[in-house]
Every structure is written in C-alpha cells, then in structure tokens.
N, CA, C and O of each residue as an XYZ file, in Angstrom:
312
protein
N      -2.780     23.486      9.560
C      -3.855     22.974      8.668
C      -3.945     21.476      8.646
O      -2.906     20.817      8.584
N      -5.140     20.888      8.692
C      -5.297     19.519      8.846
C      -4.896     18.918      7.435
O      -5.073     19.524      6.378
N      -4.338     17.661      7.541
C      -3.901     16.980      6.292
C      -5.162     16.375      5.714
O      -6.031     15.904      6.447
N      -5.257     16.392      4.389
C      -6.464     15.796      3.711
C      -6.341     14.292      3.922
O      -5.226     13.770      3.929
N      -7.421     13.599      4.088
C      -7.534     12.175      4.306
C      -8.662     11.706      3.369
O      -9.719     12.336      3.322
N      -8.461     10.673      2.667
C      -9.572      9.923      1.948
C     -10.373      9.143      2.975
O      -9.855      8.273      3.676
N     -11.675      9.490      3.041
C     -12.581      8.794      3.916
C     -13.661      8.212      3.064
O     -14.383      8.970      2.416
N     -13.821      6.907      3.021
C     -12.868      5.888      3.465
C     -11.598      5.746      2.674
O     -11.578      6.149      1.511
N     -10.615      5.241      3.183
C      -9.303      4.998      2.434
C      -9.611      4.390      1.052
O     -10.600      3.669      0.916
N      -8.832      4.650      0.078
C      -8.917      3.958     -1.168
C      -8.199      2.668     -1.285
O      -7.014      2.654     -0.953
N      -8.731      1.639     -1.690
C      -8.107      0.350     -2.107
C      -7.686      0.366     -3.537
O      -8.565      0.468     -4.393
N      -6.421      0.273     -3.887
C      -6.054      0.212     -5.269
C      -5.239     -1.078     -5.618
O      -4.634     -1.713     -4.753
N      -5.258     -1.399     -6.840
C      -4.466     -2.483     -7.418
C      -2.962     -2.304     -7.163
O      -2.337     -1.263     -7.370
N      -2.462     -3.459     -6.685
C      -0.879     -3.372     -6.449
C      -0.628     -4.781     -5.880
O      -1.537     -5.512     -5.485
N       0.560     -5.074     -5.871
C       1.051     -6.308     -5.227
C       2.061     -5.930     -4.033
O       3.180     -5.463     -4.244
N       1.555     -6.178     -2.798
C       0.051     -6.432     -2.435
C      -0.800     -5.257     -2.743
O      -0.316     -4.262     -3.283
N      -2.086     -5.342     -2.410
C      -3.063     -4.260     -2.584
C      -2.565     -3.111     -1.879
O      -1.841     -3.247     -0.893
N      -2.948     -1.856     -2.377
C      -2.366     -0.678     -1.819
C      -3.625      0.086     -1.191
O      -4.686      0.148     -1.812
N      -3.459      0.653      0.048
C      -4.326      1.589      0.618
C      -3.841      2.957      0.635
O      -2.762      3.226      1.161
N      -4.523      3.776      0.128
C      -4.346      5.230      0.037
C      -5.142      5.989      1.013
O      -6.354      6.097      0.828
N      -4.549      6.548      2.082
C      -5.231      7.272      3.060
C      -5.036      8.804      2.931
O      -5.929      9.561      3.312
N      -3.931      9.250      2.421
C      -3.535     10.641      2.435
C      -2.948     11.010      1.035
O      -2.699     10.164      0.176
N      -2.751     12.360      0.885
C      -2.197     12.826     -0.389
C      -0.739     12.309     -0.561
O      -0.284     12.067     -1.679
N       0.008     12.140      0.631
C       1.329     11.560      0.516
C       1.250     10.165      0.014
O       2.085      9.812     -0.818
N       0.312      9.301      0.438
C       0.170      8.002     -0.115
C      -0.187      8.121     -1.682
O       0.326      7.391     -2.530
N      -1.088      9.088     -1.952
C      -1.432      9.176     -3.393
C      -0.255      9.523     -4.260
O      -0.097      8.981     -5.353
N       0.584     10.437     -3.772
C       1.781     10.855     -4.505
C       2.772      9.632     -4.649
O       3.353      9.436     -5.716
N       2.936      8.882     -3.639
C       3.794      7.703     -3.682
C       3.272      6.704     -4.775
O       4.058      6.157     -5.548
N       1.969      6.495     -4.812
C       1.328      5.457     -5.656
C       1.581      6.098     -7.159
O       2.049      5.429     -8.080
N       1.227      7.412     -7.272
C       1.419      7.972     -8.753
C       2.904      7.791     -9.133
O       3.167      7.371    -10.260
N       3.850      8.072     -8.296
C       5.204      7.938     -8.699
C       5.590      6.495     -9.169
O       6.290      6.302    -10.164
N       5.105      5.534     -8.412
C       5.402      4.128     -8.565
C       4.624      3.427     -9.645
O       5.110      2.454    -10.223
N       3.398      3.905     -9.941
C       2.587      3.210    -10.898
C       3.127      3.320    -12.343
O       3.419      4.414    -12.826
N       3.251      2.178    -13.009
C       3.708      2.092    -14.335
C       2.598      1.562    -15.213
O       1.848      0.717    -14.726
N       2.424      1.952    -16.399
C       1.355      1.413    -17.320
C       0.163      2.208    -17.433
O      -0.879      1.724    -17.876
N       0.264      3.450    -17.041
C      -1.017      4.260    -17.056
C      -1.411      4.473    -18.579
O      -0.531      4.692    -19.411
N      -2.625      4.410    -18.892
C      -3.165      4.708    -20.228
C      -2.972      6.071    -20.655
O      -2.833      6.322    -21.852
N      -2.951      7.044    -19.702
C      -2.764      8.443    -19.922
C      -1.701      9.005    -18.955
O      -2.006      9.627    -17.937
N      -0.332      8.727    -19.368
C       0.673      9.160    -18.495
C       0.882     10.642    -18.263
O       1.430     11.084    -17.253
N       0.412     11.389    -19.259
C       0.414     12.888    -19.084
C      -0.546     13.277    -17.985
O      -0.249     14.121    -17.141
N      -1.684     12.654    -18.013
C      -2.689     12.937    -16.977
C      -2.102     12.476    -15.624
O      -2.220     13.193    -14.631
N      -1.485     11.311    -15.582
C      -0.793     10.900    -14.264
C       0.141     11.878    -13.788
O       0.196     12.142    -12.587
N       0.955     12.494    -14.717
C       1.916     13.429    -14.306
C       1.267     14.770    -13.792
O       1.697     15.357    -12.799
N       0.255     15.188    -14.504
C      -0.556     16.290    -13.994
C      -1.117     16.122    -12.701
O      -1.026     17.025    -11.870
N      -1.720     14.985    -12.441
C      -2.333     14.869    -11.084
C      -1.241     14.780    -10.018
O      -1.417     15.282     -8.908
N      -0.048     14.107    -10.367
C       0.972     14.059     -9.443
C       1.472     15.558     -9.023
O       1.668     15.851     -7.844
N       1.650     16.430    -10.042
C       2.013     17.773     -9.710
C       0.989     18.520     -8.797
O       1.336     19.256     -7.873
N      -0.240     18.272     -9.127
C      -1.309     18.712     -8.323
C      -1.362     18.330     -6.872
O      -1.596     19.122     -5.960
N      -1.109     16.975     -6.730
C      -1.059     16.357     -5.407
C       0.114     16.961     -4.632
O      -0.043     17.380     -3.485
N       1.156     16.997     -5.195
C       2.418     17.490     -4.602
C       2.298     19.002     -4.246
O       2.819     19.459     -3.229
N       1.635     19.710     -5.074
C       1.618     21.179     -4.945
C       0.499     21.661     -4.012
O       0.400     22.841     -3.673
N      -0.405     20.617     -3.583
C      -1.588     21.150     -2.835
C      -1.111     21.502     -1.362
O      -0.555     20.711     -0.599
N      -1.432     22.856     -1.089
C      -1.075     23.417      0.313
C      -2.277     23.826      1.039
O      -2.439     23.401      2.183
N      -3.208     24.666      0.459
C      -4.361     24.976      1.105
C      -5.418     23.869      1.278
O      -5.284     22.845      0.609
N      -6.420     23.989      2.092
C      -7.415     22.945      2.280
C      -8.229     22.816      0.974
O      -8.674     21.709      0.669
N      -8.445     23.891      0.189
C      -9.112     23.816     -1.045
C      -8.305     23.128     -2.194
O      -8.815     22.493     -3.117
N      -7.022     23.339     -2.008
C      -6.126     22.642     -3.115
C      -6.061     21.236     -2.748
O      -6.128     20.391     -3.640
N      -5.926     20.863     -1.411
C      -5.912     19.496     -1.032
C      -7.143     18.769     -1.440
O      -7.067     17.643     -1.930
N      -8.300     19.393     -1.249
C      -9.588     18.799     -1.681
C      -9.650     18.510     -3.226
O     -10.100     17.468     -3.704
N      -9.167     19.512     -3.907
C      -9.239     19.351     -5.362
C      -8.148     18.324     -5.827
O      -8.346     17.642     -6.833
N      -7.114     18.227     -5.168
C      -6.107     17.375     -5.514
C      -6.523     15.828     -5.272
O      -6.218     14.884     -6.001
N      -7.279     15.784     -4.099
C      -7.897     14.418     -3.807
C      -8.917     13.970     -4.822
O      -9.047     12.796     -5.170
N      -9.601     14.934     -5.253
C     -10.679     14.627     -6.268
C     -10.025     14.194     -7.611
O     -10.443     13.262     -8.297
N      -8.926     14.993     -7.917
C      -8.220     14.593     -9.102
C      -7.590     13.323     -9.119
O      -7.529     12.657    -10.153
N      -7.068     12.905     -7.922
C      -6.366     11.613     -7.761
C      -7.504     10.468     -7.875
O      -7.315      9.454     -8.548
N      -8.625     10.695     -7.209
C      -9.678      9.717     -7.258
C     -10.119      9.573     -8.713
O     -10.169      8.450     -9.215
N     -10.445     10.681     -9.422
C     -10.818     10.652    -10.848
C      -9.801      9.896    -11.709
O     -10.172      9.067    -12.540
N      -8.625     10.167    -11.516
C      -7.470      9.430    -12.265
C      -7.596      7.902    -11.996
O      -7.646      7.107    -12.935
N      -7.643      7.530    -10.767
C      -7.576      6.068    -10.255
C      -8.816      5.466    -10.995
O      -8.692      4.424    -11.640
N     -10.026      6.129    -10.899
C     -11.242      5.550    -11.457
C     -11.028      5.357    -13.009
O     -11.377      4.309    -13.550
N     -10.484      6.326    -13.667
C     -10.384      6.320    -15.072
C      -9.247      5.262    -15.483
O      -9.228      4.757    -16.605
N      -8.423      5.003    -14.615
C      -7.297      3.897    -14.976
C      -7.839      2.485    -14.568
O      -7.167      1.496    -14.860
N      -9.005      2.358    -13.917
C      -9.537      1.178    -13.403
C      -8.746      0.510    -12.328
O      -8.605     -0.711    -12.267
N      -8.226      1.383    -11.462
C      -7.411      0.916    -10.321
C      -7.945      0.731     -8.991
O      -7.317      0.229     -8.059
N      -9.289      1.216     -8.938
C      -9.999      1.034     -7.603
C     -10.485     -0.430     -7.419
O     -10.983     -1.112     -8.314
N     -10.276     -0.813     -6.148
C     -10.850     -2.185     -5.893
C     -12.043     -2.013     -5.055
O     -12.038     -1.199     -4.131
N     -13.118     -2.778     -5.347
C     -14.408     -2.760     -4.577
C     -15.303     -1.635     -4.880
O     -16.163     -1.300     -4.066
N     -15.147     -1.014     -6.037
C     -16.169      0.040     -6.309
C     -16.912     -0.347     -7.545
O     -17.814      0.373     -7.974
C-alpha cells in the first residue's frame, strides 16, 4: 500500500518552521506540539493518524490532521 502524502506538503508553525509530508510527520508534530486549545482533539487526531492502515483510513486521518491544524491556526501561508 502506498503511504499517504500531503500534496502539497503542509507548512506549520514551529522553530524552525515545520514541513509535514506524511502521516509519520503529522504524528511527530502532534506528539511534540504543546499549547493546543483542544488537547483532547489533538489526542484523538494522533490516535487516528497512528492507527491508519488502509488507504481510506489514511485519507481520513490526513483530513483530520489538516482540520486540526487549521482549527489551531498552525498552517503557514493559507
């Protein structure tokens, strides 16, 4: 199965700025990010990203991560 990739890659707030290309990158960012306005949602998205196995699950996890990042105001250049 092909690994899910964000196209184009997501640019997120961080020091330095963070580029998220895959669900592995998204999981790393979710684990490291502190200060979420909705930490329960952050945990939920992390579990979804980590548990995504099928193509459909990966697509939904990618959408969930993007929605979370948008709701937290973390996207750069959008």
